C-alpha positions in Angstrom: 175.8 -14.1 -11.5 172.2 -15.5 -10.7 171.6 -16.0 -14.4 174.8 -18.0 -14.8 173.8 -20.3 -11.8 170.4 -20.7 -13.4 172.0 -21.6 -16.6 174.4 -23.9 -14.9 171.4 -25.7 -13.0 169.4 -26.0 -16.3 172.2 -27.5 -18.3 173.1 -29.8 -15.5 169.4 -31.1 -15.5 169.3 -31.6 -19.3 172.4 -33.8 -19.1 171.0 -36.1 -16.2 169.8 -39.6 -16.0 166.9 -40.5 -13.7 167.8 -43.2 -11.4 164.8 -44.9 -9.6 164.7 -46.8 -6.5 161.7 -49.1 -6.7 161.8 -50.2 -3.1 161.5 -46.5 -1.7 159.6 -45.2 -4.8 161.8 -42.3 -5.4 164.1 -41.1 -8.1 167.3 -39.0 -8.1 168.8 -37.2 -11.0 172.5 -38.0 -11.7 174.9 -36.4 -14.3 175.1 -38.6 -17.4 178.9 -38.7 -17.0 178.7 -40.5 -13.5 179.5 -44.1 -13.4 176.7 -45.7 -11.5 176.2 -49.2 -9.7 172.8 -49.7 -8.4 171.5 -52.6 -6.1 168.1 -53.0 -4.2 168.7 -50.3 -1.5 172.0 -48.7 -2.6 173.2 -46.6 -5.6 176.8 -45.8 -5.8 178.3 -43.2 -8.3 181.5 -41.3 -9.2 182.1 -38.2 -11.3 184.1 -38.8 -14.4 186.9 -36.6 -12.8 186.8 -38.9 -9.6 186.5 -35.8 -7.3 182.9 -36.7 -6.3 181.6 -39.9 -4.7 177.8 -40.2 -4.6 175.9 -42.7 -2.3 172.1 -43.3 -2.2 170.9 -45.5 0.6 167.6 -46.7 2.0 168.0 -46.5 5.8 165.7 -47.9 8.4 165.4 -44.6 10.3 164.3 -41.0 10.2 166.4 -39.9 12.9 169.5 -37.9 11.8 171.6 -38.8 14.6 170.9 -42.5 14.0 171.2 -42.2 10.4 174.8 -40.4 10.7 175.9 -43.1 13.2 174.9 -45.6 10.5 176.7 -43.7 7.8 179.8 -43.2 9.9 180.0 -47.0 10.6 179.7 -47.4 6.7 182.4 -45.1 5.8 184.6 -46.1 8.5 187.2 -47.9 6.4 187.7 -45.1 3.9 186.9 -41.8 5.7 188.3 -40.8 9.2 188.1 -38.0 11.2 184.4 -37.3 10.4 182.8 -34.2 11.9 179.4 -33.1 11.5 177.5 -29.6 11.6 174.0 -29.2 12.8 171.1 -30.5 10.8 168.6 -28.3 9.1 165.1 -29.3 8.2 163.6 -28.3 4.8 161.4 -30.3 2.3 162.6 -31.6 -0.8 159.8 -32.2 -3.5 157.3 -32.6 -0.7 159.3 -35.1 1.3 160.2 -34.2 4.7 163.9 -33.9 4.8 167.0 -33.0 6.9 170.3 -31.6 5.8 173.8 -31.9 7.4 177.2 -31.0 6.2 180.3 -32.6 7.4 184.2 -33.1 6.8 186.5 -36.0 6.9 189.8 -37.4 5.6 191.0 -39.9 3.4 194.5 -40.6 2.3 195.9 -37.5 3.3 193.0 -35.4 1.7 190.3 -33.3 3.4 186.9 -34.2 2.2 183.5 -32.3 2.2 180.2 -34.2 2.8 176.7 -33.2 2.1 173.8 -35.4 3.2 170.0 -35.1 2.8 167.9 -37.5 4.9 164.5 -37.8 3.6 161.2 -39.6 4.3 159.0 -41.4 5.0 158.5 -42.1 1.4 155.3 -43.7 -0.1 156.6 -47.0 0.9 157.5 -45.9 4.4 161.2 -45.8 3.7 163.7 -43.2 4.8 166.3 -42.5 2.2 169.9 -40.8 2.3 171.7 -39.2 -0.4 175.5 -38.4 0.3 177.9 -36.3 -1.8 181.4 -36.6 -0.8 184.0 -34.3 -2.5 187.7 -33.6 -2.3 187.7 -30.3 -0.3 190.3 -28.8 -3.2 187.7 -29.3 -5.7 184.5 -28.7 -3.5 183.6 -25.1 -5.1 183.8 -26.4 -8.6 181.3 -29.3 -7.8 179.0 -27.6 -5.1 176.2 -26.8 -7.5 176.5 -30.2 -9.0 176.2 -32.0 -5.8 173.4 -29.7 -4.5 171.5 -30.3 -7.8 171.7 -34.2 -7.3 170.6 -34.2 -3.6 167.9 -31.6 -4.4 166.5 -33.8 -7.2 165.3 -36.5 -4.9 161.6 -36.7 -5.4 158.8 -39.5 -5.2 158.7 -41.6 -8.3 155.7 -41.1 -10.6 
């Protein structure tokens, strides 16, 4: 089973586009099949099967409670009944990071959310990368979402 997971991770990494946020000087690897739009402080994406929504966002805080409050306000019109677990701390490619999982609802569907808040970056920014997936399809996309979130790293 571990060999299969390693192969899936390697195949996912090989089929990814590197997206760079110049303001925060970080990169994130996103599968080539995702449709992405990019602006100065925000990147949005969607998987080809529309099961996963991806959001990259430069935020002005490294405090998880404040960041989640801002995210909740941002998602207010599309995701309701948000509930969050307890954050955990772990570095991601040398950046201080906090991880949190949550649940929500939209259009009668249950959603799973996974968030990494990292920073400060070399430009003193904090960044959030958020994966949102239809709960019914969460198992099929778990490794993919984790791979995207864990790919966050300082740009070279």
